[in-house]
C-alpha positions as CSV (number, residue, x, y, z in Angstrom):
1,X,-202.0,-85.0,-119.0
2,X,-198.9,-86.5,-117.5
3,X,-195.6,-84.6,-116.9
4,X,-192.4,-86.1,-115.7
5,X,-189.9,-84.0,-113.8
6,X,-187.0,-84.3,-111.4
7,X,-187.0,-82.5,-108.1
8,X,-184.4,-82.3,-105.3
9,X,-184.7,-85.0,-102.6
10,X,-185.4,-82.4,-99.9
11,X,-188.3,-81.1,-101.9
12,X,-189.7,-84.6,-102.5
13,X,-189.3,-85.5,-98.8
14,X,-191.1,-82.3,-97.7
15,X,-193.8,-83.0,-100.3
16,X,-194.3,-86.5,-99.0
17,X,-194.4,-85.3,-95.4
18,X,-197.1,-82.7,-96.2
19,X,-199.1,-85.1,-98.3
20,X,-199.2,-87.5,-95.4
21,X,-200.1,-84.7,-92.9
22,X,-202.9,-83.3,-95.1
23,X,-204.0,-86.7,-96.3
24,X,-203.8,-85.5,-99.9
25,X,-202.1,-87.1,-102.9
26,X,-198.8,-85.5,-103.8
27,X,-200.1,-84.5,-107.2
28,X,-202.9,-82.5,-105.7
29,X,-200.5,-80.5,-103.5
30,X,-198.3,-79.9,-106.6
31,X,-201.3,-78.8,-108.6
32,X,-202.5,-76.4,-106.0
33,X,-199.1,-75.0,-105.4
34,X,-198.4,-74.5,-109.1
35,X,-201.8,-72.7,-109.6
36,X,-201.0,-70.3,-106.7
37,X,-197.5,-69.7,-108.1
38,X,-198.7,-69.0,-111.6
39,X,-201.5,-66.6,-110.3
40,X,-198.9,-64.8,-108.3
41,X,-196.7,-64.4,-111.4
42,X,-199.7,-63.0,-113.3
43,X,-200.4,-60.5,-110.4
44,X,-196.8,-59.4,-110.3
45,X,-196.8,-58.8,-114.1
46,X,-200.0,-56.8,-113.8
47,X,-198.5,-54.7,-111.0
48,X,-195.3,-54.2,-113.1
49,X,-197.3,-53.0,-116.0
50,X,-199.1,-50.4,-113.8
51,X,-195.7,-49.2,-112.5
52,X,-194.4,-48.8,-116.0
53,X,-197.6,-47.0,-117.1
54,X,-197.2,-44.6,-114.2
55,X,-194.0,-43.3,-115.7
56,X,-195.3,-43.1,-119.3
57,X,-196.1,-39.4,-119.9
58,X,-198.2,-40.0,-123.0
59,X,-200.3,-42.6,-121.2
60,X,-200.8,-40.2,-118.2
61,X,-201.8,-37.4,-120.5
62,X,-204.4,-39.7,-122.2
63,X,-205.7,-40.7,-118.7
64,X,-206.0,-37.1,-117.6
65,X,-207.9,-36.2,-120.7
66,X,-210.2,-39.1,-120.1
67,X,-210.8,-37.9,-116.5
68,X,-211.7,-34.4,-117.7
69,X,-214.3,-35.9,-120.0
70,X,-215.6,-38.1,-117.2
71,X,-216.0,-35.2,-114.8
72,X,-217.8,-33.2,-117.5
73,X,-220.2,-36.1,-118.0
74,X,-220.8,-36.4,-114.3
75,X,-221.5,-32.7,-114.0
76,X,-223.8,-32.7,-117.0
77,X,-225.8,-35.7,-115.6
78,X,-226.3,-33.9,-112.2
79,X,-227.7,-30.9,-114.0
80,X,-230.3,-33.0,-115.9
């Protein structure tokens, strides 16, 4: 798939310099950089959801109830 975009000259110049230094095509550098960037966005969203969950009292109560059940199962399995 092809995508056409416009980038600032300084970014194009830096891209061309790095492509030459690394002996890689510019599109491969862009592809790798974009993958890393998108993965970082996903990780940041995941972290944000955990932070939001940590302040949700209903969710914390459900988690605590689940831990109580988990500990009970562990204790029961040790007795068996």
